[in-house]
MARBA-3410 file (N, C-alpha, C, O; in Angstrom, 1 decimal):
266
0.8,-1.3,0.1,-0.1,0.1,0.0,0.8,1.4,-0.1,1.7,1.3,0.8 ~ 0.8,2.3,-0.7,1.4,3.6,-1.0,0.6,4.3,0.1,-0.6,4.4,0.1 ~ 1.5,4.8,1.2,1.1,5.4,2.1,1.1,7.0,1.9,0.9,7.7,2.9 ~ 1.3,7.4,0.8,1.2,8.7,0.3,2.0,9.7,1.1,1.6,10.8,1.2 ~ 3.3,9.3,1.6,4.2,10.0,2.4,5.3,10.7,1.6,6.2,11.4,2.0
5.2,10.4,0.3,6.4,10.9,-0.4,6.5,12.4,-0.4,5.4,13.1,-0.4 ~ 7.7,13.1,-0.3,7.9,14.6,-0.1,7.5,15.1,1.0,7.7,16.3,1.3 ~ 6.9,14.2,2.0,6.4,14.9,3.6,7.9,14.9,4.4,8.8,14.2,4.1 ~ 7.8,15.8,5.4,8.9,16.0,6.2,8.4,15.6,7.6,7.4,16.1,8.1 ~ 9.0,14.6,8.1,9.0,14.0,9.4,9.9,14.5,10.5,11.1,14.3,10.3
9.7,15.0,11.4,10.6,15.3,12.5,10.3,14.3,13.5,9.1,14.0,13.8 ~ 11.6,13.4,14.1,11.2,12.3,15.1,12.3,12.5,16.2,13.5,12.3,16.0 ~ 11.6,12.9,17.4,12.3,13.1,18.5,12.5,11.6,19.0,11.7,10.7,18.9 ~ 13.9,11.5,19.5,14.3,10.1,19.9,14.5,9.3,18.8,14.1,8.2,18.9 ~ 14.9,9.8,17.6,15.0,9.2,16.6,16.4,8.5,16.3,16.6,7.9,15.2
17.3,8.6,17.2,18.6,7.8,17.0,18.6,6.4,17.3,19.5,5.7,16.9 ~ 17.7,5.9,18.0,17.6,4.4,18.3,16.3,4.1,18.6,15.4,5.0,18.6 ~ 16.1,2.7,18.7,14.9,2.2,19.1,13.8,2.4,18.2,14.0,2.3,17.0 ~ 12.4,2.8,18.7,11.3,2.7,17.9,11.4,4.0,17.2,10.9,4.0,16.1 ~ 12.0,5.2,17.6,12.2,6.4,16.8,13.0,6.0,15.2,12.7,6.4,14.1
14.0,5.2,15.6,15.1,4.9,14.5,14.2,4.0,13.5,14.2,4.2,12.3 ~ 13.6,3.3,13.9,12.9,2.4,13.2,11.5,3.2,12.2,11.1,2.9,11.1 ~ 11.0,4.3,12.9,10.1,4.9,12.3,10.9,5.7,11.1,10.5,5.8,9.9 ~ 11.9,6.3,11.5,12.8,7.3,10.3,13.1,6.1,9.4,13.2,6.6,8.3 ~ 13.3,5.0,9.4,13.7,4.0,8.3,12.2,3.7,7.5,12.1,3.5,6.3
11.3,3.8,8.4,10.1,3.4,7.4,9.6,4.7,6.8,8.9,4.4,5.9 ~ 9.9,6.1,7.1,9.4,7.1,6.5,10.4,7.6,5.2,10.0,8.2,4.2 ~ 11.7,7.1,5.4,12.5,7.2,4.1,12.3,6.3,3.3,12.6,6.5,2.2 ~ 11.8,4.9,3.6,11.6,4.0,2.6,10.3,4.5,1.6,10.1,4.3,0.4 ~ 9.5,5.3,2.6,8.1,5.9,1.7,8.4,7.1,1.0,7.5,7.6,0.3
9.6,7.6,1.1,10.1,8.8,0.2,9.9,10.1,1.0,10.0,11.2,0.4 ~ 9.7,10.0,2.2,9.8,11.3,3.1,11.1,11.7,3.5,11.9,10.9,3.6 ~ 11.3,12.9,3.8,12.5,13.5,4.4,12.3,13.2,5.8,11.2,13.0,6.1 ~ 13.4,13.1,6.9,13.3,13.0,8.2,14.4,13.8,8.9,15.6,13.8,8.5 ~ 13.9,14.5,10.0,15.0,15.0,10.7,15.1,14.4,12.3,14.2,14.6,13.2
16.1,13.8,12.5,16.3,13.2,13.9,16.8,14.1,14.8,17.7,14.8,14.7 ~ 15.8,13.9,16.2,16.3,14.8,17.1,16.7,14.0,18.3,15.9,13.0,18.7 ~ 17.7,14.2,19.0,18.2,13.5,20.2,19.2,14.4,21.0,19.7,15.4,20.6 ~ 19.6,13.8,22.3,20.7,14.6,23.0,22.0,14.3,22.3,22.8,15.2,21.9 ~ 22.3,12.9,22.1,23.7,12.5,21.9,24.0,12.8,20.5,23.3,12.3,19.6
25.0,13.5,20.3,25.4,14.0,18.7,26.0,12.7,18.2,25.7,12.6,17.1 ~ 26.7,11.8,18.6,27.4,10.8,18.4,26.5,9.5,18.0,26.9,8.7,17.2 ~ 25.3,9.5,18.7,24.3,8.4,18.4,23.5,8.7,17.1,23.3,8.0,16.1 ~ 23.2,10.0,17.3,22.5,10.6,16.0,23.5,10.5,14.7,23.0,10.2,13.7 ~ 24.7,10.7,14.8,25.4,10.3,13.6,25.7,8.8,13.3,25.7,8.4,12.1
25.8,8.0,14.3,25.8,6.6,14.1,24.4,6.2,13.3,24.4,5.5,12.3 ~ 23.2,6.8,14.0,22.0,6.5,13.3,21.9,7.0,11.7,21.4,6.3,10.9 ~ 22.5,8.2,11.4,22.4,8.6,10.2,23.3,7.7,9.3,23.0,7.3,8.1 ~ 24.4,7.3,9.8,25.3,6.4,8.8,24.5,5.1,8.6,24.4,4.6,7.5 ~ 23.8,4.5,9.7,23.2,3.0,9.5,21.8,3.3,8.5,21.4,2.4,7.8
21.2,4.6,8.5,20.0,4.7,7.6,20.6,4.8,6.3,19.9,4.3,5.4 ~ 21.7,5.5,6.0,22.3,5.7,4.7,22.9,4.2,4.3,23.1,4.0,3.1 ~ 23.2,3.6,5.0,24.0,2.1,4.7,22.8,1.2,4.2,23.0,0.3,3.4 ~ 21.5,1.5,4.8,20.5,0.4,4.3,19.4,1.2,3.4,18.4,0.7,2.9 ~ 19.7,2.6,3.2,18.7,3.2,2.2,19.8,4.5,1.6,19.7,5.6,2.0
20.8,3.9,0.7,21.8,4.8,0.3,21.0,6.0,-0.5,21.4,7.2,-0.4 ~ 20.0,5.7,-1.2,19.1,6.7,-2.0,18.7,7.8,-1.0,18.5,9.0,-1.4 ~ 18.6,7.5,0.2,17.9,8.4,1.3,19.0,9.5,1.9,18.7,10.4,2.6 ~ 20.2,9.3,1.5,21.3,10.3,2.1,21.1,11.7,2.2,21.6,12.3,3.1 ~ 20.2,12.4,1.1,20.1,13.8,1.1,18.7,14.3,1.8,18.3,15.5,1.9
17.9,13.1,2.1,16.6,13.4,3.0,16.8,13.1,4.5,15.8,13.0,5.2 ~ 18.0,13.1,5.0,18.1,12.7,6.5,19.0,14.0,7.1,20.1,14.3,6.7 ~ 18.3,14.3,8.0,18.8,15.6,9.0,19.1,15.1,10.4,18.4,14.2,10.9 ~ 19.9,15.7,11.0,20.0,15.3,12.4,20.3,16.6,13.3,20.8,17.5,12.8 ~ 19.9,16.6,14.4,19.9,17.7,15.4,19.8,17.3,16.8,18.9,16.6,17.3
20.9,17.7,17.4,21.2,17.3,18.8,20.6,18.5,19.6,21.0,19.6,19.5 ~ 19.7,18.2,20.4,19.1,19.0,21.4,18.5,18.4,22.6,18.0,17.3,22.5 ~ 18.6,18.9,24.0,17.9,18.5,25.0,16.5,18.8,25.2,16.2,19.8,25.8 ~ 15.6,18.0,24.8,14.3,18.7,24.9,13.6,18.7,26.3,12.4,18.8,26.3 ~ 14.3,18.6,27.2,13.9,19.2,28.5,13.9,20.7,28.5,13.1,21.3,29.1
14.5,21.1,27.9,14.5,22.6,27.4,13.8,23.2,26.4,14.1,23.1,25.2 ~ 12.7,24.0,27.0,11.6,24.6,26.0,12.4,25.4,24.5,12.1,25.4,23.3 ~ 13.3,25.9,25.2,14.2,27.0,24.1,14.8,26.0,23.1,14.6,26.1,21.9 ~ 15.6,25.0,23.6,16.2,24.1,22.8,15.2,23.2,21.6,15.6,22.8,20.5 ~ 14.1,23.1,22.2,13.0,22.4,21.4,12.8,23.3,20.3,13.0,22.8,19.2
12.5,24.6,20.4,12.3,25.6,19.4,13.3,25.6,18.6,13.1,25.7,17.4 ~ 14.5,25.6,19.1,15.7,25.8,18.0,15.9,24.7,17.1,16.4,24.7,15.9 ~ 15.4,23.3,17.9,15.5,22.1,16.9,14.7,22.1,15.8,14.9,21.6,14.7 ~ 13.3,22.9,16.2,12.5,22.9,15.1,12.6,23.7,13.9,12.1,23.5,12.8 ~ 13.4,24.8,14.3,13.7,26.0,13.4,14.7,25.4,12.6,14.6,25.5,11.4
15.8,24.5,13.0,16.8,24.0,12.4,16.4,22.9,11.2,16.8,22.8,10.0 ~ 15.2,22.2,11.8,14.6,21.2,10.8,14.0,21.8,9.6,14.2,21.4,8.4 ~ 13.3,22.8,9.9,12.5,23.6,9.0,13.5,24.5,8.1,12.9,24.9,7.1 ~ 14.6,24.8,8.3,15.6,25.3,7.7,16.0,24.5,6.6,16.2,25.0,5.5 ~ 16.2,23.2,7.0,16.8,22.1,6.2,15.8,21.5,5.0,16.1,21.2,3.9
14.8,21.3,5.4,13.7,20.6,4.7,12.3,21.2,4.4,11.6,20.7,3.5 ~ 12.1,22.2,5.2,11.0,23.1,5.0,10.1,22.7,6.0,10.6,22.1,7.0 ~ 8.6,23.1,6.0,7.6,22.8,7.2,7.6,21.5,7.6,7.5,20.6,6.8 ~ 7.6,21.2,8.7,7.3,19.8,9.3,6.0,19.4,9.3,5.1,19.9,10.1 ~ 5.7,18.4,8.4,4.3,17.7,8.2,4.1,17.0,9.3,3.0,17.1,9.9
4.9,16.3,9.6,4.6,15.1,10.8,5.6,15.3,11.7,6.8,15.6,11.5 ~ 4.9,15.0,13.1,5.9,15.2,14.4,5.7,13.7,15.0,4.5,13.4,15.4 ~ 6.7,12.8,15.2,6.6,11.6,15.7,7.3,11.8,17.2,8.5,12.2,17.2 ~ 6.8,11.6,18.4,7.5,12.1,19.7,7.8,10.7,20.1,6.9,9.9,20.2 ~ 9.1,10.2,20.3,9.6,8.9,20.9,10.6,9.2,21.7,11.2,8.2,22.1
10.9,10.4,22.1,12.1,10.7,22.9,11.9,10.6,24.4,10.8,10.5,24.8 ~ 13.0,10.5,25.3,12.6,10.4,26.6,12.0,9.1,27.2,11.0,8.5,26.8 ~ 12.8,8.7,28.4,12.0,7.5,28.7,12.2,7.7,30.3,13.3,8.0,30.8 ~ 11.1,7.4,31.3,11.3,7.6,32.7,11.9,6.3,33.1,11.6,5.3,32.5 ~ 12.8,6.5,34.1,13.8,5.4,34.6,12.6,4.4,35.5,11.7,4.8,36.2
12.9,3.2,35.1,11.9,2.2,36.1,12.6,1.9,37.2,13.7,1.4,37.3 ~ 11.8,2.2,38.1,12.3,2.1,39.7,11.4,1.4,40.6,10.2,1.8,40.6 ~ 11.8,0.3,41.4,11.1,-0.5,42.3,10.2,0.5,43.2,10.9,1.5,43.4 ~ 9.1,0.5,43.7,8.2,1.5,44.6,9.2,1.9,46.0,9.3,3.1,46.3 ~ 9.7,1.0,46.7,10.7,1.5,48.0,11.6,2.3,47.4,11.8,3.3,48.0
12.3,2.3,46.1,13.2,3.1,45.9,12.6,4.5,45.4,13.4,5.5,45.1 ~ 11.4,4.6,45.3,11.0,6.0,44.7,11.1,7.2,45.8,11.1,7.0,47.0 ~ 11.4,8.3,45.1,11.5,9.6,45.9,10.8,10.6,45.3,10.7,10.5,44.1 ~ 10.2,11.7,45.9,9.8,12.8,45.2,10.6,13.5,43.7,10.0,14.1,42.9 ~ 11.8,13.2,43.7,12.5,13.5,42.7,12.3,12.8,41.6,12.2,13.2,40.5
12.2,11.4,41.9,12.0,10.3,40.8,10.7,10.8,40.2,10.6,10.6,39.0 ~ 9.6,11.3,40.7,8.5,11.5,40.1,8.5,12.9,39.3,7.7,13.0,38.3 ~ 9.2,13.9,39.6,9.5,15.1,39.0,10.3,14.6,37.7,10.0,14.8,36.5 ~ 11.4,13.9,38.0,12.3,13.6,36.9,11.7,12.7,35.8,12.1,12.7,34.6 ~ 10.5,11.8,36.2,9.9,11.2,35.3,9.0,12.3,34.4,9.0,12.1,33.2
8.3,13.3,34.8,7.7,14.1,34.2,8.6,15.0,32.9,8.3,15.4,31.8 ~ 9.8,15.0,33.7,10.7,16.1,33.0,11.3,15.0,31.7,11.5,15.5,30.7 ~ 11.5,13.9,31.8,11.9,12.9,30.9,11.1,12.5,29.8,11.5,12.5,28.6 ~ 9.7,12.2,30.3,8.9,11.7,29.3,7.9,12.7,29.1,7.7,13.0,27.9 ~ 7.1,13.4,29.9,6.2,14.2,29.5,6.6,15.6,28.9,6.3,15.9,27.7
7.3,16.3,29.6,7.9,17.8,28.8,8.8,17.7,27.7,8.9,18.6,26.9 ~ 9.5,16.5,27.6,10.3,16.2,26.2,9.4,16.2,25.0,9.8,16.7,23.9 ~ 8.0,15.7,25.2,7.1,15.7,24.1,6.3,17.2,24.1,5.9,17.7,23.0 ~ 6.1,17.7,25.3,5.2,18.9,25.3,5.9,20.2,24.7,5.4,21.1,24.1 ~ 7.3,19.9,25.1,8.1,21.2,24.5,8.2,21.4,23.1,8.3,22.5,22.5
8.1,20.1,22.5,8.1,20.1,21.0,6.7,20.3,20.5,6.6,21.0,19.5 ~ 5.7,19.8,21.0,4.4,19.4,20.5,3.9,21.1,20.6,3.3,21.6,19.5 ~ 4.0,21.9,21.6,3.5,23.3,21.9,3.8,24.0,20.7,2.8,24.4,20.0 ~ 5.0,24.3,20.3,5.4,25.2,19.3,5.0,24.8,17.7,4.8,25.6,16.8 ~ 5.1,23.4,17.8,5.0,22.6,16.2,3.7,22.6,15.9,3.4,22.6,14.7
2.8,22.4,17.0,1.5,22.2,16.6,0.8,23.5,16.3,-0.1,23.5,15.5 ~ 1.2,24.5,16.8,0.6,25.9,16.4,1.2,26.3,15.1,0.4,26.9,14.4 ~ 2.4,26.0,14.6,2.9,26.2,13.3,1.9,25.3,12.2,1.3,25.8,11.2 ~ 1.7,24.2,12.6,0.9,23.2,11.9,-0.6,24.0,11.5,-1.0,24.1,10.4 ~ -1.2,24.3,12.7,-2.3,24.9,12.7,-2.5,26.2,11.9,-3.5,26.6,11.3
-1.2,26.8,12.0,-1.5,28.2,11.2,-1.3,27.8,9.6,-1.7,28.5,8.7 ~ -0.6,26.7,9.5,-0.6,26.2,8.0,-1.9,25.4,7.6,-2.0,25.2,6.4 ~ -2.8,25.1,8.4,-3.9,24.3,8.0,-3.7,22.8,8.0,-4.6,22.1,7.6 ~ -2.6,22.3,8.4,-2.5,20.8,8.2,-1.3,20.3,9.1,-0.5,21.1,9.5 ~ -1.3,19.0,9.5,-0.3,18.3,10.0,-0.7,17.2,10.9,-1.9,17.0,11.2
0.3,16.5,11.4,0.0,15.2,12.1,0.9,15.2,13.3,2.1,15.5,13.1 ~ 0.5,14.9,14.5,1.1,14.5,15.7,0.9,13.2,16.1,-0.2,12.7,16.2 ~ 2.2,12.4,16.3,1.8,11.0,16.7,2.8,10.8,18.0,4.0,10.9,17.9 ~ 2.3,10.5,19.2,3.0,10.4,20.5,3.0,8.8,20.6,2.0,8.1,20.6 ~ 4.4,8.5,20.8,4.6,7.1,21.3,4.6,7.1,22.6,5.6,7.6,23.1
3.8,6.5,23.4,3.5,6.5,24.7,3.8,5.3,25.4,5.0,5.1,25.4 ~ 3.1,4.5,25.9,3.1,3.4,26.5,2.2,2.7,27.3,1.4,3.4,27.9 ~ 2.1,1.4,27.4,1.0,0.9,28.4,1.0,1.2,29.6,-0.1,1.0,30.2 ~ 2.1,1.8,30.3,2.0,1.9,31.7,1.3,3.1,32.1,1.2,3.5,33.2 ~ 0.7,3.9,31.0,-0.2,4.9,31.4,-1.7,4.4,31.7,-2.6,5.1,32.2
-1.9,3.2,31.3,-3.2,2.6,31.5,-3.3,1.7,32.6,-4.2,1.8,33.4 ~ -2.4,0.9,32.8,-2.0,-0.3,33.8,-0.7,0.1,34.6,0.4,0.3,34.1 ~ -1.2,0.1,35.8,0.0,0.5,36.7,1.0,-0.8,36.7,0.7,-1.9,36.9 ~ 2.2,-0.4,36.6,3.2,-1.3,36.6,4.1,-0.8,37.8,4.4,0.4,38.0 ~ 4.4,-2.0,38.9,5.0,-1.6,39.9,6.3,-0.9,39.8,6.6,-0.1,40.7
7.1,-1.2,38.8,8.4,-0.7,38.6,8.4,0.6,37.7,9.5,1.2,37.4 ~ 7.1,1.0,37.3,7.0,2.1,36.5,5.8,3.0,36.7,5.2,3.4,35.7 ~ 5.5,3.3,37.9,4.6,4.2,38.4,4.7,5.5,38.1,3.7,6.2,37.7 ~ 6.2,6.2,38.1,6.4,7.5,37.8,6.3,7.8,36.5,5.7,8.9,36.2 ~ 6.9,6.8,35.6,7.0,7.0,34.2,5.3,6.6,33.5,4.9,7.0,32.4
4.5,5.7,34.4,3.4,5.6,33.8,2.5,6.8,34.0,1.6,7.1,33.2 ~ 2.7,7.6,35.4,1.9,8.9,35.5,2.0,10.0,34.3,1.1,10.7,33.9 ~ 3.5,10.1,33.8,3.9,10.8,32.8,3.0,10.2,31.6,2.2,11.0,31.2 ~ 3.0,9.2,31.2,2.4,8.3,30.2,0.6,8.6,30.0,0.0,8.9,29.0 ~ 0.3,8.4,31.3,-1.3,9.1,31.3,-1.5,10.3,31.0,-2.6,10.6,30.5
-0.7,11.3,31.3,-0.8,12.8,31.1,-0.8,12.9,29.6,-1.5,13.7,29.0 ~ 0.2,12.1,29.0,0.3,12.3,27.5,-0.9,11.9,26.8,-1.4,12.5,25.8 ~ -1.5,10.7,27.3,-2.6,10.3,26.6,-3.8,11.2,26.7,-4.7,11.2,25.8 ~ -4.0,11.9,28.0,-4.9,13.1,28.0,-4.8,14.0,27.2,-5.8,14.5,26.6 ~ -3.4,14.5,26.9,-3.5,15.7,26.0,-3.3,15.3,24.5,-3.3,16.2,23.7
-3.2,14.0,24.2,-3.3,13.6,22.8,-4.8,13.7,22.6,-5.2,14.2,21.5 ~ -5.7,13.3,23.4,-6.9,13.4,23.2,-7.7,14.6,23.0,-8.7,14.8,22.4 ~ -6.9,15.6,24.0,-7.5,16.8,24.2,-7.1,17.7,23.0,-7.9,18.3,22.3 ~ -5.7,17.6,22.6,-5.3,18.3,21.4,-5.7,17.9,20.2,-5.5,18.7,19.2 ~ -6.2,16.8,19.9,-6.9,16.3,18.7,-8.2,17.1,18.5,-8.6,17.7,17.5
-8.9,17.1,19.8,-10.2,18.2,19.7,-10.0,19.4,19.4,-10.7,20.0,18.7 ~ -8.9,20.0,20.0,-8.7,21.5,20.0,-7.9,21.8,18.7,-8.0,23.0,18.4 ~ -7.3,21.2,18.0,-6.5,21.2,16.9,-7.2,20.8,15.4,-6.9,21.4,14.3 ~ -8.1,19.7,15.7,-8.9,19.3,14.7,-9.3,20.1,13.6,-9.0,20.0,12.4 ~ -10.2,21.0,14.2,-10.8,22.1,13.3,-10.0,22.9,12.5,-10.4,23.4,11.5
-8.7,23.0,12.8,-7.5,23.6,12.1,-6.5,22.8,11.5,-5.4,23.2,11.2 ~ -7.1,21.5,11.2,-6.4,20.6,10.1,-5.3,19.7,10.7,-4.5,19.2,9.8 ~ -5.1,19.5,12.1,-4.1,19.0,12.7,-4.8,17.4,13.3,-5.8,17.5,13.8 ~ -4.2,16.4,13.1,-4.5,15.4,13.7,-3.5,14.9,15.0,-2.2,15.0,15.0 ~ -4.1,14.4,15.9,-3.2,14.0,17.2,-3.6,12.6,17.3,-4.8,12.4,17.2
-2.6,11.6,17.5,-2.8,10.3,17.8,-1.8,9.9,18.7,-0.8,10.6,18.9 ~ -1.9,8.5,19.4,-0.7,8.0,20.2,-0.8,6.5,20.0,-1.8,6.0,19.8 ~ 0.3,5.9,20.2,0.5,4.3,20.1,1.0,4.0,21.6,1.9,4.7,22.2 ~ 0.4,2.8,22.0,0.8,2.7,23.4,1.5,1.2,23.3,0.8,0.2,23.3 ~ 3.0,1.1,23.2,3.8,-0.3,22.9,3.8,-0.9,24.3,3.9,-0.1,25.2
3.7,-1.8,24.5,4.2,-2.8,25.7,5.7,-3.0,25.5,6.4,-2.2,25.0 ~ 6.2,-4.2,26.0,7.6,-4.4,26.1,8.0,-4.7,24.7,7.4,-5.6,24.1 ~ 9.0,-3.9,24.0,9.5,-4.0,22.8,11.0,-3.9,22.7,11.6,-3.1,23.4 ~ 11.6,-4.9,21.8,13.0,-5.2,21.8,13.7,-4.1,21.3,13.8,-3.9,20.1 ~ 14.2,-3.0,22.4,14.8,-1.9,22.1,15.8,-1.6,23.3,15.6,-2.1,24.4
16.8,-0.8,23.2,17.6,-0.6,24.2,17.1,-0.4,25.3,17.5,-1.0,26.3 ~ 16.1,0.4,25.4,15.4,0.8,26.7,14.7,-0.3,27.6,14.4,-0.1,28.7 ~ 14.4,-1.5,26.8,13.8,-2.7,27.5,14.8,-3.0,28.5,14.5,-3.4,29.6 ~ 16.1,-3.0,28.0,17.2,-3.6,29.1,16.8,-2.9,30.3,16.6,-3.7,31.3 ~ 16.7,-1.6,30.6,16.7,-1.0,31.9,15.5,-1.5,32.6,15.5,-1.8,33.8
14.2,-1.7,31.7,12.9,-2.2,32.4,13.3,-3.7,32.9,12.9,-4.0,34.0 ~ 14.0,-4.6,32.2,14.0,-6.0,32.5,15.0,-5.9,33.8,14.6,-6.7,34.7 ~ 16.1,-5.2,34.0,16.9,-5.1,35.1,16.0,-4.6,36.5,16.2,-5.1,37.6 ~ 15.0,-3.7,36.2,14.4,-3.3,37.3,13.4,-4.5,37.8,13.4,-4.9,39.0 ~ 12.7,-5.1,36.7,12.0,-6.2,37.2,12.7,-7.4,37.7,12.0,-8.2,38.3
13.9,-7.6,37.5,14.6,-8.7,37.9,15.2,-8.2,39.4,15.4,-9.1,40.2 ~ 15.4,-6.9,39.7,15.8,-6.5,41.1,14.5,-6.8,41.8,14.6,-7.5,42.8 ~ 13.4,-6.5,41.4,12.1,-6.7,42.3,11.6,-8.0,42.4,10.8,-8.3,43.2 ~ 12.1,-9.0,41.6,11.7,-10.6,41.8,12.8,-11.2,42.1,12.8,-12.4,42.1 ~ 13.7,-10.5,42.4,15.1,-11.5,42.7,15.4,-12.6,41.7,15.6,-13.8,42.1
15.6,-12.1,40.4,15.9,-13.0,39.5,16.7,-12.4,38.5,16.9,-11.2,38.5 ~ 17.2,-13.3,37.5,18.2,-12.7,36.6,17.4,-11.8,35.4,16.2,-11.9,35.2 ~ 18.1,-11.0,34.7,17.7,-10.6,33.7,17.0,-11.2,32.6,15.9,-10.9,32.0 ~ 17.8,-12.2,32.3,17.3,-13.4,31.3,16.1,-14.0,31.7,15.2,-14.1,30.9 ~ 16.0,-14.4,32.9,14.7,-14.9,33.4,13.6,-13.9,33.2,12.6,-14.2,32.7
13.9,-12.7,33.5,12.8,-11.6,33.4,12.2,-11.7,32.0,11.0,-11.9,31.7 ~ 13.0,-11.5,31.2,12.8,-11.8,29.6,12.0,-12.9,29.3,11.0,-12.8,28.6 ~ 12.5,-13.9,29.9,11.6,-15.2,29.4,10.2,-15.2,30.2,9.2,-15.6,29.6 ~ 10.2,-14.9,31.2,8.6,-14.6,31.8,7.9,-13.5,31.2,6.6,-13.5,31.3 ~ 8.4,-12.5,30.7,7.8,-11.5,30.1,7.3,-12.2,28.7,6.1,-12.3,28.5
8.0,-12.6,28.0,7.7,-13.3,26.6,6.7,-14.4,26.9,5.9,-14.6,26.0 ~ 6.6,-15.1,28.0,5.7,-16.1,28.2,4.3,-15.6,28.4,3.3,-16.2,28.0 ~ 4.4,-14.3,29.0,3.0,-13.7,29.3,2.3,-13.3,28.1,1.1,-13.3,28.1 ~ 3.0,-13.0,27.2,2.5,-12.5,26.0,1.4,-13.4,25.1,1.7,-14.5,24.7 ~ 0.4,-13.1,24.8,-0.7,-13.9,24.1,-0.1,-14.4,22.8,-0.3,-15.5,22.3
0.8,-13.3,22.3,1.4,-13.7,20.9,2.8,-14.6,21.0,3.3,-14.9,20.0 ~ 3.3,-15.0,22.3,4.2,-15.5,22.5,5.6,-15.0,22.4,6.6,-15.7,22.4 ~ 5.6,-13.6,22.3,6.8,-12.9,22.3,6.7,-11.5,22.6,5.6,-11.2,22.8 ~ 7.7,-10.4,22.6,7.6,-9.0,22.8,7.7,-8.6,21.4,8.0,-9.3,20.4 ~ 7.3,-7.2,21.4,7.1,-6.7,20.1,8.4,-6.4,19.2,9.4,-6.7,19.9
8.6,-6.0,18.2,9.9,-5.5,17.6,9.5,-4.0,17.5,8.3,-3.6,17.6 ~ 10.7,-3.2,17.2,10.5,-1.7,16.9,9.9,-1.6,15.5,9.1,-0.7,15.3 ~ 10.2,-2.4,14.7,9.8,-2.2,13.2,8.1,-2.5,13.4,7.5,-1.7,12.7 ~ 7.6,-3.2,14.0,6.2,-3.5,14.3,5.6,-2.3,14.7,4.6,-2.0,14.2 ~ 6.1,-1.6,15.6,5.4,-0.2,16.3,5.7,0.5,15.1,4.6,0.8,14.4
6.9,1.0,14.6,6.8,1.9,13.3,5.9,1.5,12.3,5.5,2.4,11.7 ~ 5.5,0.1,11.9,4.4,0.1,10.9,3.1,0.9,11.2,2.4,1.4,10.3 ~ 2.8,0.9,12.5,1.6,1.3,13.0,1.6,3.0,12.9,0.7,3.7,12.4 ~ 2.7,3.4,13.4,2.9,4.9,13.3,2.9,5.3,11.9,2.0,6.2,11.5 ~ 3.7,4.9,11.2,3.6,5.3,9.6,2.2,5.3,9.1,1.9,6.3,8.5
1.4,4.3,9.3,0.0,4.4,8.8,-0.9,5.5,9.3,-1.6,6.3,8.6 ~ -0.7,5.6,11.0,-1.7,6.5,11.5,-1.2,8.2,11.1,-2.0,9.1,11.2 ~ 0.2,8.3,10.7,0.7,9.6,10.0,0.3,9.9,8.9,0.4,11.1,8.5 ~ -0.3,8.7,8.0,-0.3,9.0,6.4,-1.8,9.4,6.4,-2.6,9.2,7.3 ~ -2.0,10.0,4.9,-3.3,10.2,4.7,-4.1,9.2,4.7,-5.3,9.4,4.9
-3.8,7.9,4.5,-4.6,6.6,4.5,-5.5,6.7,5.9,-6.7,6.3,5.9 ~ -4.8,7.4,7.0,-5.5,7.6,8.4,-6.2,8.7,8.5,-6.3,9.2,9.6 ~ -6.9,9.4,7.3,-7.0,10.7,7.4,-8.3,11.2,8.4,-8.4,12.3,8.8 ~ -9.1,10.1,8.7,-10.0,10.2,9.6,-10.0,9.7,11.1,-11.0,9.7,11.8 ~ -8.8,9.2,11.5,-8.3,8.9,12.6,-7.6,9.8,13.4,-6.4,10.1,13.2
-8.4,10.4,14.7,-7.7,11.5,15.3,-8.2,11.4,16.6,-9.4,11.3,16.8 ~ -7.0,11.6,17.8,-7.7,11.3,19.1,-7.6,10.0,19.5,-8.1,9.7,20.6 ~ -7.0,9.0,18.6,-6.9,7.7,19.1,-5.9,7.4,20.1,-4.8,8.0,20.2 ~ -6.1,6.4,20.7,-4.9,5.9,21.7,-4.8,4.3,21.4,-5.6,3.5,21.9 ~ -3.7,4.0,20.6,-3.6,2.6,19.8,-3.0,1.9,20.9,-1.9,2.2,21.3
-3.7,0.6,21.6,-3.1,-0.3,22.4,-2.3,-1.3,21.3,-2.8,-1.8,20.3 ~ -0.7,-1.4,21.7,-0.2,-2.4,21.1,0.9,-3.1,22.0,2.1,-3.0,22.2 ~ -0.4,-4.1,22.8,0.4,-4.8,23.6,0.1,-6.1,23.3,0.2,-6.9,24.3 ~ -0.2,-6.6,22.0,-0.4,-8.1,21.8,-1.6,-8.8,22.5,-1.5,-10.0,22.7 ~ -2.6,-8.1,22.8,-3.8,-8.4,23.7,-3.2,-8.9,25.1,-3.8,-9.8,25.7
-2.2,-8.5,25.6,-1.9,-8.9,26.9,-3.0,-8.4,27.9,-3.4,-9.2,28.8 ~ -3.4,-7.4,27.8,-4.4,-6.8,28.7,-5.7,-6.7,27.8,-5.8,-5.9,26.8 ~ -6.8,-7.7,28.1,-7.9,-7.7,27.1,-8.9,-6.7,27.8,-9.8,-7.1,28.6 ~ -8.7,-5.4,27.5,-9.8,-4.5,28.0,-10.4,-3.8,26.7,-9.8,-3.8,25.6 ~ -11.7,-3.2,27.0,-12.5,-2.5,26.0,-11.8,-1.0,26.0,-11.3,-0.6,24.9
-11.7,-0.3,26.9,-11.3,0.7,26.9,-9.8,1.1,27.2,-9.4,2.3,27.2
END
């Protein structure tokens, strides 16, 4: 299926690895230009090199911007650089930031604050200026990669889950607010996914249960109705569809991607 993304400009936060990098690869394969934003310049360059290696024809369509998105001013500067390189951003995919997974007895008030800075405000600081630019142009798409921890409380992820829940609320709210001005806003909620971030979560689960990290992965996989955890590419496939004109009447949706682990209606 042609997703009609040829010539679009997608800005992807957290684009240097994991789900963000998988999304970048998908957009490039569809003919879009991408700007990857992350804190670490060296990982961004490594991501750019890996993308060129897999899609040589896309070299001129890849931009990278190093920025700490906890800083609102840095977020605006990153957007400005992206638009100077490839023109207006048509699609924003937020995949940056991850709250540290922490067993309950190790939590402090600072952990809760850090979780909001790491996950919630890294998204908001980019969404706020960019969605207003999209609205002024009369079109745009925002896709937030959130996580199932915002719906189902996980003992090692309560601080991050609170940030995820807040992101789901603003996804629905912004979709209603900016839909009349041509902007769609959606979210996907992946559960455990084979990325670098998964390692940290497994380590926290292992500490809580007194088992090895390998055993934690085995147990997690066994709990999944599909018999395995997701890959980053599988999450990216859903992201690309929701960002495409093929999903033109989907807005305000929170799409669960947990392989039916939690069989709930809402």
